[in-house]
N, C-alpha and C positions, 0 to 999 in steps of 0.2 A: 538762737537768741539766749537770754537768760538776764541776770541782773546786772552784768557789767555794761558799761555805756563805751560805745566807741568813740575813742578819741585820735585822730592822726593827722589833721590838716596842719599845714605849714604856714599859709598866708590866705588872705582874702580880699576881696577888691575894695574893703573899706579901709586897709591900711594903706597910709598915705604914699610909703614907697611904692607899693604896687599899683595904688591907684593911678599914678602919673601914667606908668607904662600902659595900664589898663586903658584910661581915656585916650592915650595916642593910639592903641589898637583900633579902638572904637571909631576913632577920626577917619584912621585909614579904613575902616571897613565900609563906611558909609561912603568914601570915594570910590571905593569898587562898586557899593550898591548903585551909586548914581550911574557909573557905567553900566551896570547890569540891567538898569532902569530903561535907560536909552536903547540898548539893545533888544530889550523884550518889547519895547514899543515898535522899534523899527521892524522886527520879524512879525510882529503881528501875534494875536492870540486865539487859541481855538475855543475860548469860552467868552461869553458875555459876561460873566460875573467876575469884577475886579477883585483882585488880592490886596491884602492890608499890608502897609508900610509902616515900620516902627521906627522910632527915633532912639537916641542912645539913652541906657539905663540911667536913671538918676537914683543915688542912694537915699532910702529912707530910714532913718535911726529909729531902731528897735528900743523901747525902754526895759530892756532884759538886763539882769545882772549876769555873774558868772559863777559857775559853770551853766550854761541854758542849751537847751537842743529841742528838736521835736517839734518844729513851728510847724501850726495848721491854720490855713487860712479857709474862712467859710462865710458865705453871704447870707442875710436875713431878709425879713421884711424890710420894705423900701430902700432897697440895696444897701442896708447896714452891713458893713465888711468888719470882722474881728479875727484878730491874729492871735491864736494862744500859743503857749510853750510850756515845757517843764524847766523849773530849776531844782538842782541837787546839790547839796554839799552836807556840811554838818548838821544842818536843821532837816527835819521831815520833809523829802519832796514835794514840790508845790505845782500846781496848775495855776497860771496867770494868764491873762489876757489883756488885749488893747483894742480899742477902736480906733478905725481910719476916719479922720475927719480933717477937710480942707487940705488934702495932699500930706498928713503927717500921722504918726501914729500917737495916740495920746497917752499920758501916764498909765502903767499898768496897775492893774486891779487883781488881787488874789482871789481865786475861786476856790480852791481846795489845797488844804496841808494833809497828807495822809502819810504815816509812817510806813503804811504797807505799799504805798503807790509801786506800780511796775515801771520802772523807767527804761525804755528803749529806743532806738533810734528807727525802728522800721514800724512799730505799733502805735498810732498816735492818739492820744486825748484830743479834745477840743471843747470850745465854749460856743455854744450854738444860739444865735439870736432868733426867738421863736415869737416875738410879739414887741410892742413899743418898748417896754420896761422888761419885759420876761427873757429868761435866759436860760438854757440847758446846759449843764456841765456834764460829760462823760469821761471817765477814767479808769484804769485798771488797777486792781488792787489784789494782792496776794491773799488767798484763801486757804492756805496750806503749807507744808513744809517742802513739797515737791517744787522742782525748778519752773515748772509751768502751771502751777496750781494757782490761777487767779480769775477774778471775776471782773464782770463789768459793773461799774456804779454810776449812778446818776444824781445829780443833784439839780434842784430848781432855784432862780431867784426870780422875785417879783419886783425889785427894785435896782435895777441895772446892775446887780452884783456886789450890792452892800451888804446884803444877807444871803442865806442858803438854806435851803430845806436839809432834814436828815437825808444822808444817801441811802437810796434803794436800788434794787437790781432788776433789770429788765428779764432777767432768767431765774427761774426757782429751782433747777435741777439739783443745786447742793453737791455737784461731783467736785472734787478737788483736781481738776483738768482746766486745759486752757480755753480761755474765752477772750475775745478780742477783736482786733481790727474792723471798729465800728464805722458806720455811715448812717447819716440820719437825713430824713426828708419830712416837709410837713405833712400831716394826715388830720383828717377832720375831726377826730377826736383827742389829738395832741400831737406828738412828734413821732413819726416812725423810725425804727430802728432795724439795721440788720448786722449781724455780726458772725464770725467764725466760731463754731461752738464744738468744743470737745467732748461733749458728755458721753459719747460713744466710744470714745477711745480709752484705753489702748486696744482694746478687742476689736473694735469697728474703726471706721474713719472719721476724719473732721467732716461736721456737717455746717450747711449755711443755715442760719434760723433768723426769724425776725418777730418783731412785736411792735405795738403802738403804746406808748408811755404817757400819762397824763399828769399834770401838775401836782396832784395829789397822790403820786406814787403808784397809781393803778395800772395794771398791764391787761392789754386787750388784744384781740387778732395774733396770738402766738402762732407761727407759721412756721413749717420747715419748707424752707426753699429748694434745697438740694441736699441730699444724702450723702456724697461724697465729692469733696471741693480739696484743693489744695491747702495745706495746712496754715501757712504763714504768708499768704499775698493779700495786699490790701484790696478791700472792696471800694466801690464807689456806686454812688445812686444819685438821680436827680429826677426831676418832675417834669412831666408833659402834660399836654392839655388833657389825655386820656388816662392819668396816672402816674405811679412811679414807675422809673427803669432801673434795673441794679446790673452792674457787671461784675465779675469775679473770675478767677480761676478755677476751672473745673479741674477734675482728677478722676481719669479710668481706672479699672482694675489692670490695665496694660500701662499705667503710668504716662498715659497722654495728658499733658496739662495745657489746654487752650483756653481762650477765652469764651466765656459764655454770657449770656444776657437773658434775665428775667425780667418779665413786665407785668404790670398789674393789669386786669381787665374787670370792670364792675367792681373795682375795689380788692380783688382777690389776686394773689401773685400765680402767675403761670408757671409752669415747668420750664427751666431754662435752657436754652437752644445756643450752639455755638454759632458765635460771630464769623468765624472762619476757620475752617479745618487746618491750622497750621501744622499739626502732628509732631508737636514738640514732644518728644519723649525724654523723660528726665526722673531719676530716681528719688530725688530730694526737692524741696522746695525751693524755689529760685527767689522767693521774697521779693517779688516783683509784679504788683498787681496793676489794673487797668485804671483807666479814668474815663469819666463820662461828664458831658455837659447838655444843656439843652435849650432850645428857644422854642417856646409853643409846641408844634408838633415835630419840631426837628431835634436830631440827637447826633451829637457827635461823640466818637469812642477812639481813644489811643491805647496802644498796648504794646508789650515788647515780647519778642519770641526769638529763642535761638534755635529753632527746628534745624536738622542737618549742620549744625555747629555753625550757623551763619546768624548773628546777632543783627536783629534790625529792629526798627520802631514802626508801626504800622497804624492806621487809622482807617475808618469806616463812617459812612454817614447814613442816616434814616430820614427820609420826610415822612414818615407814617407813624410817628411815636414808638418807633424801634420794631415794628411788625416785620419790616424787610430793610435790608442794608445793600448798600453799594459795594462793589468790589473793593478789597483791601488797597490804599495806596501806601505806598513806602515814604516813610518821612526821612529815615536816617537807614544808609546802610555802611557807615564808616567804621567807627567803634564804639556804637552806642551802647551804655550800660543800662539803659531803660529807665526806671522811677519816673514814669512818666505823668505829664498834666494836661489837660486841654481846657479850652475856655471858649464858647461861642462869643462871636463879634456882634454879628448880627443875623439875620436869616439866610444869609449867603454865604459867609466866612467865618472862621474860627483858626484858631492857633493852638498848636501843641508844642509842649515843653519835654525837654529830656536830658538825662545826663550823659555826657560823652566823653571817653578817655582820649586824652592828647598825646603827642609824641613824646613829651617829655614827663609821662606817667602823672601829670596832673589831672583834673577833671573840669570839664565847662559844662555850664547850664546853657542849654540851647534852645531858641524857638524858632519856630516855622509856621508861615500863615498858609491856610489852604481855603480853597471854595467847595461849595457843597457838590459840584459837578468833578472834583479830582484833580483840580488844578493847583500844582503846589508853588510856594513862593521862594524867597531868599531865606537862606539860615542866617540867623543872629545868635551871637554869643554875648549874654547878659550877665554873665556871672563866672568866676573860676573859684575853685577849692581844691585842696589835697585829699579831700575825703572823698571814699569811694562809698561808703555806707550812709546815705541820705536820701531822704525822700523830699526834694524840691516841690514846692507849693506855686499854684499858677491860678490866679482868677483875673476876671475882666471888672473894673470898676469906673464906670462912665466911659471917659475917652481915653483910658489908660488901663495897662496891664498891672497887677502887682504880683511879685514873685518873692519867696522867703525860704531860706535853708538853713541848715546848720552848718558853721565853719568853725575855725579854731584860731585863736589869738593867744599868744605868748602861753601856749600850753593848756589853756581853757575853752572848751567848747561855748560857741556864742551865736546867737540867732541875728541873722543878716537879711535885710530885704531891698528890694530897689522896686521904682516903680519905672515902667516903660510906656511912654505917651504914644498912642497912635497917630501917626502923622497923616494919614488919609490911604488912599487907595490907587492901585494901578492896574491897567488890563494887561 
């Protein structure tokens, strides 16, 4: 990572010349999908849980300028959906956001303008709705001259983003080291946060820490979740009926970097445990974290691994708030690059997204539905890009999926978004 921003794309699905071909490909895809559905129905299914069917993606214009990058999709109370992103240029880098209302992204609102903002394709800030008018913004800001000396900063708004509090940090170690890859969750005394914390480096390793931040800048429940984790893989956290559950890429002294889950019990974080012992030995960070979503006590997790030099996307499912998981299910084995997302659709089905390299060296954003008992559905292409270094975003909003990612148009990075209607289910 570093101060430079990755920009390498040549086209996007929202470019008119490309969109015509893209739309044709999707019409043909649905023709094949119809054939596949007939075959599936004729063959019968081994599961009584139906798989979701998705319609063609519909572009959803994002009110972002250029250059813009690093979109992040989050959901809050009453299913409020917010998309945030970074804009950078001659002015200080800014964090902006937009609400999703009636099928459209609303006009952008600026949350933060910080000359020291750390702008990066992989470590994404966010604006998180926490109440009717309350928002929490978190971002990264340089705190020293070293390349990775940056801290997590937070700011609150009680008027839907019109004004913001003085920035504070959820950590007070004061070391000029890396802090980032933040995930948030609702907590009784405020908003819970977890992040990668480099205060033990360079002598020690990267740690995973957490705390609860309140609207007045207070910090409580400071916690060390794991004392040795992968240096720069995204974290993810969600809420179950029994408390929060977090997923992250662990690291052993032998450089095994597999996916671990930590869960709360009686409000306290328990030691992380491996979701699956993939045995991926890699000497450097792959910058490829897991994703999690929940529905009551059900937990769906997706992740990327390249153990034994075989890149795959996997998923696993829990029916007891993360205490135990199903055997991993393969989602993609073609040429996945990872950068996964996952979204629960209902108590019996969910969807996984990932980035996959195509034969022409472009990249496709793919989605695939699954059931809680491991049945996998059809693969859909919902977007294309020439950028390899992006973290596509996925969440469910009502009867549709929302996705967003960074692309490039006319040499400038741009945030694009699509909505994918959920057409129904098939056995």
